[in-house]
C-alpha positions in Angstrom: 93.7 18.3 17.7 91.8 20.3 15.1 92.6 17.6 12.7 91.5 14.9 15.0 88.0 16.7 15.6 87.4 16.9 11.7 88.0 13.5 11.0 85.7 12.6 13.8 83.1 15.0 12.6 83.5 13.7 9.1 83.3 10.0 10.2 80.1 11.1 12.1 78.6 12.9 9.1 79.3 9.8 6.7 77.8 7.4 9.6 74.7 9.4 9.5 74.4 9.8 5.7 75.1 5.7 5.5 72.3 4.7 7.9 69.5 5.6 5.3 71.2 3.1 2.8 71.2 0.2 5.5 68.2 -2.0 5.8 66.3 -1.2 9.1 68.1 1.8 10.1 67.2 5.2 9.4 64.2 6.0 7.5 61.6 3.0 7.7 60.0 1.7 4.5 56.9 3.4 5.2 58.9 6.3 4.9 60.6 5.6 1.9 57.4 4.8 0.7 55.9 7.7 1.2 59.1 9.6 -0.4 58.5 7.8 -3.6 54.9 8.2 -3.5 55.5 11.9 -3.2 58.0 11.7 -6.1 55.5 9.9 -8.4 53.0 12.1 -7.6 54.9 15.0 -8.6 55.8 13.4 -11.9 52.0 12.5 -12.3 51.0 16.1 -11.8 53.3 17.3 -14.3 52.3 14.7 -16.5 48.7 15.9 -16.6 49.9 19.3 -16.9 52.0 18.3 -19.8 48.8 16.4 -21.3 47.0 19.7 -21.9 50.0 21.2 -23.3 49.7 18.3 -25.8 45.9 18.5 -26.4 46.6 22.2 -27.1 49.3 21.6 -29.8 47.4 18.7 -31.5 44.4 21.2 -31.8 47.2 24.0 -32.9 48.4 21.6 -35.0 45.1 20.8 -36.9 43.7 24.2 -36.5 46.6 25.6 -38.4 46.7 22.8 -41.1 42.9 23.8 -42.1 43.7 27.8 -41.9 45.2 30.1 -44.1 48.7 29.4 -43.7 48.8 25.3 -43.4 52.7 25.2 -44.4 53.6 26.9 -41.4 52.7 23.8 -39.4 56.0 22.5 -39.8 58.1 25.7 -39.1 60.6 25.5 -36.2 58.9 26.1 -33.0 55.8 25.6 -34.8 52.8 23.3 -34.3 54.5 20.0 -35.3 57.4 21.0 -32.8 55.0 21.7 -30.2 53.4 18.4 -30.6 56.5 16.2 -30.5 58.0 18.3 -27.4 54.4 17.8 -25.6 54.4 13.9 -26.8 57.9 13.1 -25.6 58.0 15.0 -22.1 54.3 13.2 -21.4 56.1 9.9 -22.2 59.0 10.8 -20.0 57.0 11.8 -16.9 54.7 8.7 -17.1 57.6 6.4 -17.3 59.2 8.2 -14.4 56.0 8.5 -12.6 55.8 4.5 -13.0 59.3 3.7 -11.5 58.8 5.8 -8.6 55.5 3.8 -7.8 56.9 0.9 -8.7 59.7 1.3 -5.8 56.9 1.5 -3.4 56.0 -2.3 -4.3 59.5 -3.3 -3.4 59.4 -2.0 0.1 58.1 -3.4 2.8 55.9 -0.3 3.4 52.2 -0.1 4.4 49.5 -2.0 2.2 47.8 1.3 1.9 50.9 2.8 0.4 51.2 -0.4 -1.9 47.7 -0.4 -2.9 48.1 3.6 -3.9 51.0 3.0 -5.9 49.4 0.0 -7.6 46.5 2.1 -8.7 48.6 4.9 -9.8 50.5 2.2 -11.8 47.6 1.3 -13.7 47.0 5.2 -14.3 50.7 5.5 -15.7 50.1 2.3 -17.8 47.0 3.6 -19.5 48.5 6.9 -20.1 51.7 5.3 -21.9 49.0 3.5 -23.9 47.1 6.6 -24.5 50.1 8.4 -25.6 51.2 5.4 -27.7 48.0 5.5 -29.5 48.1 9.4 -30.0 51.5 9.0 -31.5 50.0 6.1 -34.2 47.0 8.1 -34.8 49.1 11.3 -35.4 51.3 9.4 -37.8 48.7 8.2 -39.9 47.5 11.4 -40.3 50.6 13.0 -41.0 51.7 10.4 -43.6 48.3 11.5 -45.4 49.2 15.3 -44.8 52.5 14.8 -46.2 51.1 13.8 -49.6 50.0 17.3 -50.0 47.1 16.2 -52.0 44.1 18.4 -50.4 41.2 16.2 -51.2 43.3 13.0 -49.4 43.9 15.0 -46.6 40.2 16.4 -46.5 38.8 12.8 -46.5 41.0 11.6 -44.1 40.6 14.2 -41.4 36.7 13.7 -41.8 36.8 10.1 -42.6 36.0 6.8 -40.0 39.7 6.0 -38.9 40.7 9.9 -37.9 37.1 10.3 -36.4 37.1 7.0 -34.5 40.7 7.5 -33.5 39.5 10.9 -31.6 36.6 8.8 -29.9 39.0 6.0 -28.8 41.3 8.6 -27.4 38.3 10.2 -25.4 37.3 6.7 -23.9 40.8 6.2 -22.9 41.0 9.5 -21.5 38.0 9.4 -19.3 39.2 5.8 -18.2 42.2 7.3 -16.9 40.8 10.2 -15.4 38.2 7.8 -13.6 41.4 5.7 -12.5 43.2 8.8 -11.3 40.0 9.9 -9.1 39.8 6.5 -7.5 43.3 6.7 -6.5 43.3 10.3 -5.2 40.2 9.5 -3.3 41.9 6.3 -2.0 45.0 8.3 -0.9 42.9 11.0 0.9 40.7 8.3 2.5 43.9 6.5 3.9 45.5 9.5 4.6 48.8 8.7 2.8 
């Protein structure tokens, strides 16, 4: 008798857990879309925080480079390691946020949810483009820095390519902030 009861309970638990995987049963597309949005927003929040870590790492790298001990930029756990870590974590978070928001577009959820997800996909795409630009910009600087030629390094760090790269990053970041603000305002207005 006890075995029969436990088999019935196991069957009931399995049936309830499978309901959520069957289209049209359990949590509707609107609810699933909301869960994907929440997950995407969580990645986006962490992405924003990691972006600040990346900015701090870049600043620390260049401050150390022009400071009294420029050789320490490459030490384990130093500015260069912090930069690479923040860059790759930022990329990982942006890619995962994009996947979560993209999942919303595949559902039959509300148009408001899809619109918000589309807005946030644009934010993540532009963030990934910015991260790619930062990586290339930094690699160009690193190529010059590894020459250990003080004159060439100084010229590069004050040159047009380096400075215009910084300005371009600011423009890209401002656009991302603008798009993210629009998306957040939309989400609040639609009570998503």
